C-alpha positions as CSV (number, residue, x, y, z in Angstrom):
1,M,-1.8,-17.2,-2.4
2,A,-2.2,-18.3,0.7
3,T,-4.6,-16.8,3.2
4,Q,-4.5,-18.0,6.2
5,G,-3.3,-15.6,8.5
6,A,-0.1,-15.6,10.9
7,E,0.3,-14.1,14.5
8,R,3.8,-14.0,15.0
9,F,7.2,-14.1,12.6
10,D,8.8,-17.1,13.7
11,D,5.7,-18.7,12.4
12,V,5.3,-16.8,9.5
13,R,8.6,-18.2,8.3
14,S,8.1,-21.9,9.6
15,R,4.8,-22.4,6.8
16,R,7.1,-20.3,4.1
17,E,7.0,-22.6,0.8
18,E,9.8,-21.9,-2.2
19,R,9.8,-22.8,-6.0
20,R,11.6,-21.8,-8.9
21,D,9.9,-20.9,-11.8
22,G,12.2,-20.5,-14.3
23,D,15.1,-17.6,-13.0
24,V,11.9,-16.5,-10.9
25,T,12.0,-17.6,-7.1
26,I,8.5,-18.0,-5.9
27,I,8.1,-18.0,-1.4
28,R,4.6,-18.3,-0.7
29,E,3.7,-17.3,3.4
30,P,0.4,-16.9,4.9
31,G,-1.3,-14.0,3.4
32,R,1.4,-13.1,1.2
33,T,3.7,-14.3,-1.9
34,I,7.0,-13.2,-2.5
35,I,8.6,-12.7,-5.8
36,R,12.2,-12.7,-6.6
37,D,13.3,-11.5,-10.2
38,D,17.3,-11.1,-10.7
39,D,18.1,-8.4,-8.3
40,R,14.7,-7.5,-7.5
41,V,12.2,-8.8,-5.2
42,I,8.6,-7.4,-4.2
43,I,5.5,-8.8,-2.2
44,R,2.1,-9.4,-3.1
45,R,-1.2,-10.1,-0.9
46,D,-4.4,-10.5,-2.1
47,E,-6.1,-7.6,-1.6
48,T,-9.6,-9.0,0.0
49,Q,-7.6,-10.0,2.7
50,R,-8.0,-6.6,4.6
51,F,-11.6,-6.2,3.7
52,R,-12.4,-9.7,5.2
53,D,-9.8,-8.2,8.3
54,L,-11.8,-5.8,9.2
55,G,-14.9,-7.6,9.6
56,Y,-16.3,-7.2,6.4
57,Q,-18.1,-10.6,4.5
58,P,-18.5,-10.8,1.2
59,R,-20.0,-11.9,-1.7
60,V,-17.2,-14.2,-4.1
61,D,-18.0,-15.2,-7.8
62,R,-15.0,-16.7,-9.8
63,R,-15.0,-17.2,-13.5
64,D,-12.5,-16.7,-16.3
65,G,-9.3,-17.2,-13.4
66,E,-10.6,-13.5,-11.8
67,T,-12.2,-13.7,-8.6
68,R,-15.1,-10.7,-8.1
69,S,-15.8,-10.0,-4.2
70,V,-18.3,-8.0,-3.1
71,F,-18.4,-5.7,0.6
72,E,-21.4,-4.5,1.1
73,R,-21.4,-1.7,3.9
74,P,-24.8,-1.3,6.2
75,D,-25.9,1.5,4.2
76,G,-26.0,-0.2,0.8
77,T,-23.3,1.0,-0.4
78,R,-20.8,-1.4,-1.8
79,V,-17.3,-2.2,-3.3
80,V,-16.7,-4.7,-5.7
81,T,-12.8,-5.6,-6.1
82,V,-11.4,-8.1,-8.9
83,T,-8.8,-10.0,-8.5
84,D,-6.5,-12.7,-10.3
85,E,-5.8,-16.3,-9.3
86,D,-2.7,-15.2,-7.0
87,G,-5.4,-12.1,-5.5
88,R,-3.5,-9.1,-7.0
89,L,-5.8,-6.4,-7.7
90,I,-7.1,-6.3,-10.7
91,R,-9.9,-3.4,-11.0
92,R,-11.9,-1.8,-7.2
93,A,-14.9,0.2,-7.9
94,R,-17.7,1.6,-5.9
95,L,-21.4,0.9,-6.4
96,D,-23.8,3.1,-4.3
97,R,-27.4,2.0,-3.2
98,D,-28.6,3.1,-6.9
99,G,-25.8,0.7,-8.4
100,R,-24.0,3.9,-9.5
101,E,-20.3,2.8,-10.2
102,V,-17.3,4.7,-9.8
103,V,-14.1,2.7,-10.3
104,I,-11.5,4.2,-7.8
105,I,-8.4,2.1,-8.9
106,D,-7.9,0.2,-12.0
107,N,-5.1,-2.2,-11.9
108,T,-5.3,-3.7,-15.8
109,R,-2.3,-4.1,-17.6
110,R,-2.0,-2.5,-20.7
111,D,-0.5,-4.4,-24.0
112,R,1.8,-6.9,-21.9
113,P,-1.1,-9.2,-19.7
114,N,2.1,-11.7,-19.3
115,D,4.4,-9.2,-18.5
116,R,6.4,-9.9,-15.0
117,F,6.6,-7.7,-12.6
118,S,10.4,-6.1,-13.0
119,D,9.0,-5.5,-16.4
120,E,6.4,-2.8,-14.8
121,I,8.9,-1.0,-13.0
122,V,9.3,2.8,-15.2
123,V,12.1,4.2,-14.7
124,L,12.3,8.0,-15.5
125,P,14.5,10.8,-14.4
126,P,14.6,12.5,-10.3
127,P,12.4,15.2,-10.3
128,P,13.5,18.3,-9.5
129,L,12.9,19.4,-5.3
130,P,10.8,22.5,-5.8
131,M,10.8,23.0,-2.0
132,P,13.2,22.2,1.5
133,R,13.7,18.6,1.8
134,E,11.2,18.9,5.5
135,R,8.2,19.5,3.6
136,Y,8.7,17.4,1.0
137,I,8.9,14.2,3.4
138,V,7.0,15.4,6.3
139,D,7.4,14.1,9.8
140,A,3.9,13.7,11.4
141,E,5.5,14.2,14.6
142,R,6.0,17.6,13.9
143,A,4.1,19.0,11.9
144,D,0.1,19.8,12.6
145,E,-2.9,18.9,10.8
146,G,-2.8,21.9,8.2
147,L,0.6,20.4,6.7
148,I,-0.2,17.1,6.8
149,Y,-3.1,18.1,5.0
150,E,-0.9,20.0,2.4
151,T,1.4,17.5,2.2
152,I,-1.0,14.8,1.2
153,M,-3.0,16.4,-0.7
154,A,-0.4,18.2,-3.0
155,P,-0.5,17.8,-6.9
156,P,2.5,15.9,-8.4
157,I,6.1,18.1,-8.0
158,A,7.1,17.1,-11.6
159,A,5.2,16.3,-14.3
160,I,3.3,12.8,-15.0
161,P,3.9,11.2,-18.6
162,R,1.0,8.9,-18.7
163,R,-1.5,7.3,-16.8
164,Y,-0.1,4.3,-14.7
165,T,-1.2,0.7,-13.7
166,L,-1.2,0.8,-9.6
167,D,1.7,-2.3,-9.8
168,E,3.5,0.1,-12.0
169,V,3.0,3.3,-9.1
170,R,3.9,0.4,-6.1
171,Y,7.3,-0.7,-7.8
172,S,8.7,2.3,-9.3
173,P,10.2,4.4,-6.9
174,D,10.8,6.9,-9.8
175,L,7.5,7.6,-10.2
176,R,6.2,7.3,-7.0
177,A,9.4,10.2,-5.7
178,R,6.6,12.7,-7.9
179,M,4.1,12.6,-5.0
180,R,4.8,14.6,-1.5
181,S,4.8,11.8,1.2
182,V,4.2,12.3,5.3
183,D,6.5,9.5,7.3
184,I,4.4,8.3,10.2
185,N,6.9,8.3,12.5
186,T,4.2,8.9,15.3
187,V,4.1,4.7,15.1
188,T,6.4,2.6,15.0
189,F,7.5,-1.6,15.8
190,E,9.0,-3.6,18.0
191,T,12.1,-5.8,16.3
192,G,10.4,-8.8,14.5
193,S,6.5,-7.0,15.0
194,W,3.7,-5.3,13.3
195,T,1.6,-5.0,15.9
196,I,0.0,-1.3,17.0
197,A,-0.2,-0.8,20.7
198,P,-3.4,1.0,21.5
199,D,-1.8,4.4,22.4
200,Q,-0.2,4.2,19.0
201,A,-2.7,3.7,17.2
202,Q,-4.7,7.4,18.5
203,R,-1.1,9.1,17.0
204,L,-2.9,8.0,14.1
205,A,-5.9,10.5,14.8
206,T,-4.5,13.3,12.8
207,I,-3.4,11.7,9.9
208,A,-6.8,10.1,9.1
209,Q,-8.4,13.4,9.8
210,S,-6.6,14.6,7.2
211,I,-7.8,11.6,4.8
212,R,-11.3,12.2,5.9
213,Q,-10.7,15.9,4.8
214,G,-9.5,15.5,1.3
215,L,-11.8,12.3,0.6
216,Q,-15.2,15.0,2.0
217,S,-14.1,17.3,-1.5
218,S,-12.7,13.8,-4.0
219,P,-14.6,11.0,-2.5
220,N,-12.4,8.5,-4.8
221,E,-8.5,9.8,-3.9
222,V,-6.2,7.2,-3.5
223,F,-3.8,6.7,-0.7
224,L,-1.0,4.1,-0.7
225,V,0.4,3.1,2.6
226,E,4.0,2.3,2.4
227,G,5.6,-0.2,5.0
228,H,9.2,0.1,5.9
229,T,12.5,-1.9,8.5
230,D,15.5,-1.3,9.2
231,A,18.5,-3.7,8.2
232,V,18.2,-6.2,10.5
233,G,18.0,-9.6,9.1
234,S,17.0,-10.7,5.9
235,D,15.7,-9.2,3.5
236,I,13.0,-11.6,2.5
237,D,11.9,-11.4,6.5
238,N,11.9,-7.4,6.4
239,L,10.2,-7.4,2.9
240,S,7.2,-9.7,4.9
241,L,7.3,-7.7,7.5
242,S,7.3,-4.3,6.2
243,D,3.7,-5.1,4.0
244,R,2.3,-7.0,7.6
245,R,3.2,-2.9,9.1
246,A,1.6,-1.4,6.1
247,Q,-1.6,-3.7,6.4
248,S,-1.7,-2.6,10.5
249,V,-1.7,1.1,10.0
250,A,-4.8,0.8,7.3
251,E,-6.5,-0.9,9.5
252,I,-6.5,0.6,11.6
253,L,-7.3,3.7,9.8
254,T,-10.5,2.1,8.7
255,R,-11.6,0.4,11.7
256,D,-11.0,3.4,14.8
257,F,-10.8,6.2,12.4
258,G,-14.0,5.7,9.8
259,V,-11.1,6.3,6.6
260,P,-13.1,4.0,4.4
261,A,-11.0,0.7,3.3
262,E,-11.4,0.9,-0.6
263,N,-9.4,4.5,-0.7
264,L,-6.6,2.4,1.3
265,T,-3.9,0.3,-0.4
266,T,-0.4,-0.9,0.4
267,Q,2.9,-2.5,0.4
268,G,5.8,-3.5,2.2
269,Y,9.4,-2.4,0.6
270,G,11.0,-3.9,3.6
271,E,14.7,-2.3,3.7
272,Q,14.9,-0.6,0.4
273,Y,14.5,2.8,1.8
274,L,15.8,3.2,4.9
275,K,15.4,6.6,6.6
276,V,18.4,6.8,9.0
277,A,21.4,5.1,7.0
278,T,22.7,2.6,9.7
279,Q,22.7,-1.4,9.4
280,E,22.2,-1.9,12.9
281,P,18.8,-1.7,14.9
282,S,17.5,1.5,13.9
283,R,13.2,2.1,15.9
284,E,13.0,4.5,13.5
285,N,13.8,3.0,10.2
286,R,10.8,0.7,11.6
287,R,8.1,3.4,10.4
288,V,5.0,3.5,8.0
289,T,5.2,6.3,4.7
290,L,1.7,7.3,3.3
291,R,1.1,9.3,0.0
292,R,-1.6,10.2,-2.0
293,I,-1.1,8.4,-5.5
294,T,-4.7,9.3,-7.8
295,P,-2.9,11.6,-10.1
296,L,-0.2,8.8,-11.2
297,L,-3.2,6.9,-11.9
298,A,-5.4,9.0,-13.6
299,G,-2.5,10.7,-15.1
300,Q,-2.8,14.1,-13.3
301,S,-0.2,16.7,-13.6
302,G,-2.1,19.0,-11.1
303,R,-4.5,19.5,-9.4
C-alpha cells in the first residue's frame, strides 16, 4: 500500500497506479488502495498512518508478513496496531503502564483467511425501524449533546447474530444499519477537498464530548467515522475523497478534542449513500457520519 501523503486531489489522481489480479482491479494511490471486485469497490488505507499524522512515532517490528507498530503516549500507555503487508488492520490493543492488555479491535479473518473482500459482505434482513427516522439517523445540526450521546451509545435496533470482524462491518450496510448514527452535517466540504476549516472544526466539539462521555463508562468502545461525497465525478475519485474526509474528522476529534485515536476507525463510501437524492453538486452529501460499532464487533444485541 502506498504511504506517501498528498495535499491536493490532482496530485492523488496523477500518482495512481492500476493493475489487474485475475478479475480484480487494484488501484494504488498516495496512502490508499482501491479494490474493484465485479460491481463492488472498496478502499483501504494503512491503519497506522492516522497515528503518524497525529505526531505519534511508532516502534515498528516486521515479521511473518505482519507489521507491529507500538505508539507510546507520555503517560506510558501504549497502543499496539498489527497490520498485514497491505496495511490492513489485523488487531489493535491498548497496554497500560503495567503491561495489562485490552484488545480493542480483533479483525482476524475467521475460517477464510484468503477470501476476497466481496466474500466478507454480510447480507441480513433489513431491521425494523422502532423509532422515527429522524431519531435513527440524527442530524447533528439539529441535535443537542444529550440526543447525540443517546444515539451513539444506543443498543442495536435488531439482534446481532454473531461477532463480526471490522472488515465485515465496514463492507456490510445491512449490518451497520443495526446501529443508530449521527450525520455530522455541521461539517461539510468543498468540492474535491477533504480539508476542514478551523471554524468548522470547532463544530465537532459536541460530537467529541459525547464520545468522551461514552468512553468514561466504557473505555474500549469503537466508533466508525464514515466519509461520503456527492454524485459528481467518478466513483473512484469519490471513494478516495470520502475516505480522506473521514480521516480528517477523526484526526480533529483526537488532536483538538482529546478523543483517543485507538477508539476511532474510518471508512469512505463515496457516493453510495446519498443523503439527498441528486446527481448534482450537493454540499449536504459531502459529509461524515458517526456510529458506534462495538456491539457488532462483540456480537452483543443489547447493553
